N, C-alpha and C positions, 0 to 999 in steps of 0.2 A: 220202188218209192222216191220222194220228192228230196233233194238232198237241201241242209243250208250253201247258201251263199255268200260269202264274202269279197268282198274288193279291200286290198292290198293296193294304201296308196303310197308309193316311199321312189325318191328319185336311185336309189340306188337298188340298182337291177341286181348284185349278190343279196342283196336284203332282201329283197320280191319273193325269188327264188332259193332263197332257205325256209322262209313263212309257207312258200306255194307248197313246196314238196312234203312238208310236216304239216301244214292242213290237208292234202291231199292223201297221206296216208291212213289217218285220220277219217278220211270220205268225205272231205269241205267239196264244194265248187267254187276254184278260186276264181276270179276277175281281178286281173293290174293294170295299174296305171301310175305313170312319171310324175305328173302333176294336179292340183287341183282343179284343171280347167279339164283333163281327162278323166279323171274319176267323177266331173259333174258327167260329162260327154257318156263314161256308162251309167250312171245313175238313171240317166234319162233312155234308157234301150235296154236296161234288165232287171230283174229282181233282182235284186241286193237286202241279205238278211242283217248284215252285217258290217261298217270299217274298221279296218284298222289304218289309222292315217299317222304319217309320220309328222313333224313341227314343222321341223327347217324344211318347206319343199322351197320350189323355185317359183319366182311370178307370185303368189298368194299363198303364205303361211297355213300351214296345216289347222292353227287356231282359230286363223280367218277366215277357211274356207268351215270348219264346224260351226260358227256363230252363223256365216251367210247360209247355211242348211236346218239351222234350227229357223231361220226367217221366213221357209219356207211351208205349207202346210202341209207338205208329199211326204217332208222328211223330216217330218219336226219330231215324231218317236222313233228314225229310226239312230240303232246303236251304235255307236263310235267309241272304238279306244284308241288312246293315241302310243304316238310312240316316240317316246325322246332323252333326250339324252340330260334334259334342264333337272333337278335335283332339289331347287329350293323349294320354299314350300309357297311360297306364291306365286311361283309358276304354274302348279298344280292346284292349286286355287283359280287362276285366273282358267285353267283348261276345265275345270267343275263348272265356271260362272258361263263356258261359252255354252255348257250343252255335254261333254262329253260324259259316257259310262263308267268308263276305265281309264286305267292309267295306265301305261307298263317303259319300263326308266330304262336304257338303255349303257353297255348291253346287257341283255336280259336273255336265259336258258327257255330255249323252245319249250320244257315241258311247264315253267309259268305265266307264256305266253297262250297254250293249251289248253290252261286252267283256266286261265281271264276269260279265254271265248266262250267256256264250256260255260263258264257263270256266267257271266251275260245273259249267253244264248235263254239257257235256263230260267231267270229274270223277265227276260222279253217277248219268251213264246215259253210259256207254259207248257202248251200241251203238244210242244209239239207244231210239224208240218203236214204228220200225215195222219191228225185224229181222225176215228172213226166217230166217234161223237162229242160236238162242243157245243154249248151252251153259254152264251149270252143274251146281255140285255132283255133276255123274258122270251128269248127262241133258243128251242133245245133241234140238232139237227143232228142225225144221224143219217152217217153216206151206204154204210151195210145194207139198213130198209129200205132207202132214199127214201128216207121218211124228214118230214120239219113238223113242231108240234112249240105252242106256250106253255105257258107254265102253271094253264088250267089244264089242260090235256087235252086244248084244242088241233084240231087236225091244217095242216095249214097247205093245201094242195098247189101244186108250182110240175112245171113243165120241167123237160130234161134240162134244159136250158139255165132258165130261171134259178132252178135248183144245182147247176154249177156253178153260175155263179155267184151264188150266196155262200154255196161253199169256200167257195176261193177269197169271196169278203169278209166271212168269218174265221178263215182260218189265217187270217191278216188285219185283225180288229184295227181301226185309228191309220189304217195306212192307205196312203189316197193313189189308185192307180191311174190311169191313165186309158182312154178310148178306146190307144195302140196298145195299150200294155194288156190290158182286159183282153182282145182281141186274142191275141199270141197267146193266153194262159187261160185264158175259158176255150174259147174255139178252135186254135191252137195257129201256130207258123204258116199253115201251106191252106189256112182259109183264107179267100179271097172274095173278105163281104166290105160294104160301108161301114164306116165306122160311126155310121147316126145308127146301127144294128141295135150300138150297146145301149143308146138309150130306145130305143124303142123296149128292151128285155128290163130296161129299171123301171121305166111303165109296169110293166106287165107285175114288174116283181111287187110293187112297191102297190101296185091296186091289190092284189091279192095280200097281203100282210096289213092293207089300211081297217080291213071288219074289224082287226084284232088290236088298232090303234099301235100296231109296231112300220106301220109306215115311213117314219122319221128315222129308224135305225139305218136307212142309208140315205149319206149323205149324198148330195150336188157342191163340190169346192168347184166354183165359178173360175173358168178356165184353166181347171189341172184337170179336175176326175169327179171321181169317184171314191165312195169309205162308206165301212161299217164301224157304226158307231158304239164302243164300250161301255154304254151306260154308265154302266159298275166304274169305272176309271174315271169319271167326271167331280 
């Protein structure tokens, strides 16, 4: 079963370790970074479902980092929880204006942190990560039946790779994934194929969706990669 992956960004090692131990006990995968620059490098190479972000970071503050992420299509919908000792209302408003999803004031209890993490993940991923059946944008995908069909109950026949690709993207709607990320998570990290292979299978997937006027749900983001468009959210 795939686990939620959480990126913890804090320049204090003791705080990162405390958070990491708590999250690992709850069976989350944890990635750590000390700075905004390290965090961005981790985001570029790993799949991250939520960021726990300290406000006071060296070189670039957490608030500025959050603002920069929200300007990138790939991270526009990535859930962010801000960790900070700032308690003034205008500070909290600044955080929400920067696009964060929730706010935890230091010092905080680990129970409160865990509750807020779980709440934001439920809001952001209402179907979880390992759902058997996903229905979005006029499409329904059943993993156990290996079947994709439209609202009109019309079957869409896909090859095994196109099916895995569609399932991966539908499980993470509106998130943009690079070719390298799709190769790692759909084909597998130990499979060595040209990244343009992704383009070939995206074209095949769109061709299968086109007769049902659903090819537009697979979006190309120039210079970034591909995403599945959750049209109900638009």
